[in-house]
C-alpha positions in Angstrom: 14.2 -36.0 7.2 15.6 -33.3 3.9 19.0 -32.7 3.3 20.0 -29.7 4.6 20.3 -27.7 1.7 16.8 -28.1 0.3 15.8 -27.7 4.1 17.3 -24.7 3.9 15.0 -23.6 1.1 11.8 -24.5 2.8 12.5 -22.4 6.0 13.9 -19.4 4.0 10.6 -20.1 1.8 8.4 -20.2 4.7 9.3 -16.7 5.7 6.9 -15.5 2.6 3.6 -14.3 3.6 0.9 -16.7 4.1 3.3 -19.9 3.4 3.3 -22.3 5.6 5.6 -25.5 5.7 3.1 -27.2 2.8 3.1 -24.6 0.5 7.4 -23.9 1.1 8.1 -27.9 0.7 5.9 -27.4 -2.7 7.9 -24.5 -4.0 11.0 -25.9 -3.0 10.4 -28.6 -5.0 9.2 -26.5 -7.6 12.2 -24.5 -7.8 14.4 -27.8 -7.8 12.7 -28.3 -10.9 13.0 -25.9 -12.8 16.5 -25.9 -15.0 19.5 -24.2 -13.7 19.1 -21.4 -16.7 15.6 -20.0 -14.7 16.5 -20.6 -11.5 19.7 -18.4 -12.1 17.5 -16.2 -13.6 14.9 -16.0 -10.4 17.9 -15.0 -8.7 19.3 -12.6 -11.2 16.0 -11.2 -10.5 15.9 -11.1 -6.7 19.0 -9.6 -6.8 18.2 -6.7 -9.2 14.6 -6.4 -6.9 16.9 -5.7 -4.1 19.4 -3.8 -5.1 17.6 -1.2 -7.3 15.1 -0.5 -6.2 13.6 2.0 -3.7 11.4 4.4 -2.2 10.4 7.5 -4.2 11.8 10.1 -3.3 9.0 12.3 -3.5 5.7 10.1 -2.6 7.3 6.4 -1.5 6.1 4.8 -4.2 9.1 2.0 -5.6 11.0 3.2 -8.3 13.9 2.0 -10.3 15.0 6.5 -10.7 15.0 9.1 -7.5 11.3 9.8 -8.8 8.3 6.8 -9.9 7.3 7.0 -12.8 3.7 8.5 -11.7 5.6 11.4 -10.2 7.5 11.9 -13.3 3.9 12.3 -15.7 3.2 15.6 -16.3 0.2 14.6 -17.6 -1.5 13.7 -14.3 -2.9 15.8 -11.6 -0.4 17.1 -9.3 -2.4 19.3 -7.0 -4.6 15.7 -6.0 -2.5 13.4 -4.1 -4.1 10.3 -2.7 -2.3 9.3 0.4 -2.3 5.2 0.7 -0.8 2.8 3.1 1.6 0.4 1.3 3.0 0.8 -2.4 0.3 -2.2 -2.7 -3.1 0.4 -2.8 -1.1 2.6 -4.9 -1.1 -0.3 -7.7 -4.7 -1.0 -6.7 -5.9 2.1 -7.2 -4.3 2.4 -10.6 -5.8 -0.8 -12.1 -8.9 0.8 -11.8 -8.0 3.6 -14.9 -10.2 6.1 -12.8 -8.2 8.1 -10.8 -5.1 11.2 -12.4 -3.6 12.6 -9.4 -0.2 11.2 -7.8 0.0 9.7 -4.7 2.3 9.2 -1.4 2.9 6.2 0.6 3.0 6.3 4.0 4.8 3.0 4.5 2.0 2.3 7.6 -0.5 3.5 10.1 -0.3 4.2 12.8 -0.6 1.6 15.8 0.0 2.3 19.5 -0.2 -1.0 20.1 2.4 -2.3 17.8 4.8 0.9 18.9 4.2 2.5 15.3 3.9 6.4 16.1 3.5 8.9 12.7 6.8 9.7 13.4 8.0 6.2 11.7 5.6 6.7 9.1 6.6 9.5 5.9 4.3 11.8 7.3 6.8 14.7 7.2 7.5 14.7 3.8 3.5 14.5 2.8 2.5 18.0 5.1 6.2 19.2 3.3 4.0 18.4 -0.3 1.0 19.9 1.2 2.6 23.5 1.5 2.5 24.3 -2.1 -1.1 25.0 -2.1 -3.0 21.6 -2.8 -6.5 21.4 -4.0 -7.3 17.7 -2.5 -6.1 15.3 -0.5 -7.5 12.2 -0.3 -6.8 9.6 3.0 -7.4 6.1 1.4 -5.5 4.6 4.6 -7.5 0.7 5.1 -11.2 1.2 7.1 -9.5 -0.4 10.3 -9.0 1.5 13.9 -5.3 2.2 12.9 -6.8 3.2 9.0 -8.8 5.8 10.6 -6.9 7.0 12.9 -4.0 7.9 11.3 -7.1 9.9 8.8 -7.9 11.6 11.6 -4.1 12.8 13.0 -3.7 13.4 9.2 -6.5 15.4 8.7 -5.9 17.3 11.5 -2.3 18.5 10.2 -3.6 19.0 6.7 -6.3 21.1 7.5 -5.2 24.2 7.0 -2.9 23.7 4.3 -5.3 22.2 2.0 -7.8 23.6 0.3 -9.8 19.7 0.6 -10.0 17.1 2.8 -11.8 13.8 1.2 -11.8 10.1 2.9 -12.4 7.5 0.9 -15.9 6.1 0.6 -16.4 2.9 3.0 -19.3 0.5 3.1 -20.6 -2.0 1.6 -19.0 -4.0 -1.1 -20.8 -4.9 -4.3 -22.4 -8.8 -3.7 -22.1 -8.9 -0.4 -24.8 -9.2 2.1 -25.7 -7.5 4.9 -26.2 -10.3 7.9 -22.4 -10.7 7.1 -21.2 -7.4 7.3 -19.5 -6.4 10.7 -21.0 -2.9 12.7 -18.1 -0.9 11.4 -19.0 -1.4 7.5 -22.5 -1.2 8.3 -22.3 2.1 10.3 -19.9 3.4 7.7 -22.1 2.3 4.5 -24.6 4.2 6.6 -22.6 7.4 6.5 -21.6 7.3 3.1 -24.7 6.8 1.5 -26.0 9.0 -1.6 -29.2 10.0 -3.7 -29.8 7.8 -6.1 -29.4 9.7 -9.1 
């Protein structure tokens, strides 16, 4: 139906998460409408991202240097580590402008059904970081079965190494209706209740 080159472009675009056949076609035609300069800039940006970005040697966040800007920032509290599943979680927490510690990116969660075990994640370096008398480790994995399992595993591994281990509060989001919430969300909301001040 389409020329081979265009069909190949569509197939490559379909590999992106959440991109189906129609969206891939739309993206492909949008790319064709760009100027040659814009296409070359896009290609260069993709190449640079793939070749020049790598995990921070300390926390696993994405960086152009050996260490990310957050780990290099001396004004942050390096005795407070927030453990997250993914680099995107770092960005989400940073947007709040409320957290001033550092991070540790696991690059996933333990999932026996998918064959992902603790040794497949960035856990060893977290345990090593915990040997430096940390004040607190915040476990900020997603509130899923795998996220909970990973948090419990990490809490056990860290319990004698860290002064305080906390878990992000979970429950009903603002604007949510209780009748749409699942049982786990309601359980966590009840467990995380606090006194009104």
